[in-house]
N, C-alpha and C positions, 0 to 999 in steps of 0.2 A: 736509361739513366743519363742525366745531363749535368753539366757544370752548373751549380746553383747561381753563382754571382761572382762579381769581381773580388769580393772579400775572400772567397774560397781560393781563387787563383793566387792572390797575394799571400795568404796564409800557407798555401801549399809550397810556394816558392821559398818562403822563409824557412819552413821545416826542412825542405831539401837543402837549402843553404847551410842550415845548422849541421846537417849530416856531413856535408862536404867539408865544412870548417873543422869538424872533429877529426875527420879522416886525415886532413892535411896537418893538423897541429898535434894530434895524439892526445888531446885533452877534451874533457867534457865541455859541451856548449854551455853558455851562461845559465840557461834555465835548468840545467842538469847538475848544478853544483851541490855540494853537501855529502858526496859519497865518502865514507871513511877511508883515509889513506891506507889503513892497515887491512882493508878488505881483500881477501884472497882473490886473485884474478882481476883486480881493479883495472889494469892496463887493457886486458882483453875486453872487459865490459865497455870500455870507451868505444871500441870499434863495433861491438855488437849494437850498442845504442845508436851509434852514428849510422850504421847500415839500416836499422829499423826506421829511423827518422828520415833518411834519404829516400828509402823505398816508399814509405807512406806519403811523403811529400810529393814525389813524382807520380804516385798512383792517383792522388787527388786531382792531378791535371789531366788524367786519362779517364774519359767517362765510363768505360767498361770496368775500370779498376777502382773507381772513386768510392763505391760502397764498401768493399772489403778493406780498402786503405783507411777509410774513416773509422771503421770498426776496430782495426788493429791499433791505429794511432790513439784513439780514445782509451782503449783498454791499457795500452802501454803507458800513456801519460798519467792516467788515473792511478795505476799501480805505483808508478814512480813517486807521485805526490804522496800517496799514503805511506809508502815504505821509507822514503828518504826524507821528505820535507816535514810531514806531520810528526815524526818522531822528535824533532827539535821542540815542537810545542809541548809534547807530552813530557819531555825531560825538563823543560824550562818554560812553563806557561805564563810567567810574568814578564818575559822579555818580548817586547813588541816586534822586534825585527824578525823573530821567528814566524810571526803571522804574515808579515810583509813578504818574506821569502816564499812561504807556502802559497800566498796569493799570486805571486808571479807565475808559478807553475799552474795554479788554478785557472788563470786566464786562458792558457793554452788548452787545458783540459776542457774548459767550457766551450771553446771554439770547436775543438774536435768533437765534443758531445753534440753540439748543434748540427754539425755536418752529418754525424752518424745518425742522429734522430731524423733528419730530413731525407737521408739516402737509404735508410734501412729497408730491407726487403721484407716479404711477408713472414718469413720464419722469425726474423728479429722482432717484428711487431707482435707476433703471437707469444713468443717466449720471454721477451724483455720489454714488456709494455711500459714500464716506468722509465725506461731509458730511451724510448723511441717515440716517434710521432709528436703530437702536441705536448704530451706530458714530459717527454724527454727534453724538448726545447725549453719548456718552462723551468724544469729542474736545472738545466744548464745555465739559464739566465740568473737563477737564484745564486748558483755557485759564483758566477761572475760578479754579482752584486756584493756578495760577501768578500770577495777579493778586493773590490774597490773600498769597502769599509776598512779593511786592513791597511790599504795604501793611505787612506785619509788619516787614520790614527797614527801612522808612522810619521806623517808630516808634522804632527803636533808633538809626538814623543821625541823626535830628533829635529826640532825646529831650527837650531843653529846650522846643522848640516844641510838641511833643505834650503835655507836662506842663502847659504854660501854658493849654491849652484845657480842662483838667479844671475843672468848676464849682468855685467857691470854697468851697461848703459841704461838699465832699467832702474828706476828709483824704488825706494821702499821695499827692500828685499824681504824683510820679515812679513810685510803685508802680503806679498805674493805667495809666500809659504803658507800663510793662514788661508788665503783665498783658494789655492789649489787643493789644500787639504780638505777644506770645507766642501769644495766642489766634488771631490771623490766621495765624501761621506753622504752628501745629498743625492748624488747619482746612485750610489749603492742602495740606499733606502728606497729611492724611486723605482728602481728596477725590481727589487724584491717585492714591493707592495703593488707594483703595476700602475703607478701614477706617472704620467709623462715619461714612460719608460723608453720609448723610441728616441725622444729628444735627449734624455739623459745619457743613453748609450752612445749616441752619435757625438754628442759634445765631449764625452769621455775619450772616445777614439781620437777626436781632434786635439784634445789636450795632451794626450800621450804623444801624438805625432809632432805637435809643436815643441814639446819638451825635447824630443830627439833633435829637431832642427835647430832650436835656439841654444840648447845646453851642451849636447854632446857633439853634434856635427862640427861646430867651429873648433873644437879641441882635437879633432882627429889628425890634423896636419902636424901637430907636434908630438903625436903619440906613435908608439910602435904597435904594429898589428899583434894582437894577442894580449896586450896589457889591459889594465883596468878600464881605461877610457873606451877602448874598442869593445870590451865586454859589456859595458853599460849601454853603449850605442846599439849593439846587437840585441841586447835584452829589451831595450825600448822599442826597437823595430818589431820584435816578437810580440810584445804586449800590444802594440798598435794594430798589428795584423789580426791578432786574436779578438781584440775589441771590435774591429771592423766586421769580422764574421758574425759576432753576436748582434751588432747593429743591423746588419743585412737581414737577420732573421725577423726583424720587425717590418719588413716591407709589406705594404698593404694596411698597416696599422696607422691610424691618425697620429700626428705628432703630439697632440695634447690629449690623447686618449687616456682614460683611467679605469681601474677596476677590470671587469671582464673584457671590456673593449680593447684593452692593451695586451690581452693574452692570446696565444695561438688559437 
């Protein structure tokens, strides 16, 4: 078993970093928000989740532990998304931010799924065929594409909030909000149907990274660690690393491939 690519290393480091941050602060990392405050044992759950994330992130960096680490991380993130995030959609399906929040976790689920599908052993491939191998990678990409559609719709649903985040030195703030929202929608559709999917995923990762550099990074100097600005910056780093893993899964695929040529 070997380390697949640079994206895996970055994603692993981010996951481990989220675990360390939770252990230091005693709070859930940004992608794990939404836990009811009245939940019994909530404080203990913070540390359990932190240890799982830290251990899995570190395991992904060690080739002998990468496969089981990817398996555990995928299962953990998937269960978290279904139990914590999806419930908001079920309770309030007409509020777009619930889809955006679920999509934020879905990006990490998709990245962990890609790694699990690529690193799965023979037992996994025999028992969990839909989650491993080429089928698993394809399903993970579809989940990632759906998350991007949720992000794009959020840009339009909350246009004023999105435009307010555009750096002051850039003109036409609303225009940038429309552009980035449309880019997410187009990329999501392209990935799901397999048309120019590698290009769409790579450009999405770049857009996420630029958002962190241009929007959140300049604001960190005036922020206190643990406040909303830091949380958004860390969340953007997590999304970017997850997108990078999905983009790396297209290696060997032509940039402008479409249909079956764009699939594993």
